[in-house]
Each structure stands twice: as structure tokens, then as C-alpha cells.
SEZA-169749 format. One record per atom (N, C-alpha, C): residue in one letter; x, y negated, z. Coordinates in steps of 0.1 Angstrom, whole numbers, padded with zeros to 4 digits, always signed. Each point is the difference from the previous one (the first is absolute). Layout:
<atoms>
aXYZ
...
</atoms>
This chain:
<atoms>
m-0955-0837-0679
m-0001+0012+0005
m+0002-0006+0014
f+0000+0014+0011
f+0001-0005+0014
f+0012+0001+0004
g+0003-0008+0011
g+0014-0002+0003
g+0010+0014+0002
v+0006+0004-0010
v+0011+0011+0003
v+0014-0006-0001
d+0006+0000+0015
d+0014-0003+0001
d+0010+0012-0002
a+0013-0003-0003
a+0010+0011-0002
a+0001+0011+0009
y-0004-0002+0014
y+0000+0011+0010
y-0013+0010-0006
s-0010-0004+0000
s-0013+0007-0001
s+0001+0006-0014
f+0007-0008-0013
f+0003+0008-0008
f+0009+0011-0001
e+0009-0002+0008
e+0011+0013+0002
e-0006+0011+0006
v-0012-0003+0007
v-0007+0011+0008
v-0012+0008-0007
l-0003-0011-0009
l-0013+0005-0011
l+0004+0008-0009
v+0012-0003-0006
v+0003+0006-0014
v+0005+0015+0004
p+0005+0001+0008
p+0005+0015+0003
p-0010+0008+0002
s-0009-0004+0007
s-0013+0011+0003
s-0008-0003-0011
l-0002-0009-0010
l-0008+0002-0012
l+0005+0011-0008
i+0016-0001-0002
i+0007+0005-0007
i-0003+0018+0004
g+0004+0003+0016
g-0005+0012+0003
g-0014+0006-0003
v-0010-0009+0002
v-0014+0005-0004
v+0001+0003-0016
a+0007-0008-0006
a-0002+0002-0015
a+0004+0015-0001
a+0016-0001+0002
a+0006+0017-0001
a-0010+0008+0006
m-0007-0002+0011
m-0006+0013+0005
m-0013+0004-0009
a-0008-0011-0005
a-0009+0002-0009
a+0005+0009-0014
g+0011-0006-0004
g+0004+0005-0013
g+0005+0015+0001
v+0006+0003+0014
v+0003+0013+0003
v-0011+0012+0002
m-0014-0009+0005
m-0011+0007+0000
m-0007+0006-0013
v+0001-0013-0010
v-0003+0002-0016
v+0008+0012-0008
w+0012-0003+0002
w+0006+0009-0006
w+0000+0015+0003
a-0002+0002+0016
a+0001+0012+0006
a-0019+0005-0003
f-0007-0007-0002
f-0012+0006-0005
f-0001+0004-0015
f+0007-0008-0007
f+0001+0004-0015
f+0007+0012-0005
k+0012+0001+0012
k+0006+0012-0003
k-0006+0012+0007
v-0008+0000+0007
v-0007+0014+0009
v-0011-0001-0010
r-0007-0008-0008
r-0011+0003-0008
r+0007+0006-0011
h+0009-0004-0005
h+0008+0006-0013
h+0003+0015+0004
l+0006+0003+0010
l+0003+0014+0005
l-0011+0008-0001
m-0011-0008+0008
m-0014+0014+0000
m-0004-0002-0016
n-0001-0011-0005
n-0005+0003-0014
n+0009+0010-0005
d+0013+0004+0000
d+0011+0011-0005
d-0003+0012+0006
d-0006+0000+0014
d-0001+0015+0007
d-0014+0004-0009
q-0010-0008-0005
q-0013+0004-0004
q+0002+0003-0014
k+0010-0005-0006
k+0000+0006-0014
k+0011+0013+0001
k+0006+0000+0010
k+0005+0016+0002
k-0007+0013+0003
h-0013-0005+0009
h-0004+0010+0007
h-0010+0004-0008
h-0009-0009-0013
h-0010+0005-0004
h+0006+0002-0017
</atoms>
């Protein structure tokens, strides 16, 4: 490993969690929108 002390660990981990949370929300929103669009197409046709 490359030298990670306690301070940089405390700085890196919250930012990594934030990035992972944002990515998760984007994926969730993408699937939700796609699901809604599929429902709309079924209603219209």
C-alpha cells in the first residue's frame, strides 16, 4: 500500500462515500426514469 495515515484516511473515506452515494443515486434515478418512460409508452400505445 502507499502510505495512508489516519488524517488522510479521515479525509479520503468521506469523499469516497460521497462519490459512491452520488453514483448510486444517479444509477437509481436512471432506472426509475427508464421505468417510468416504459410505463408511458405502454399507456400511449
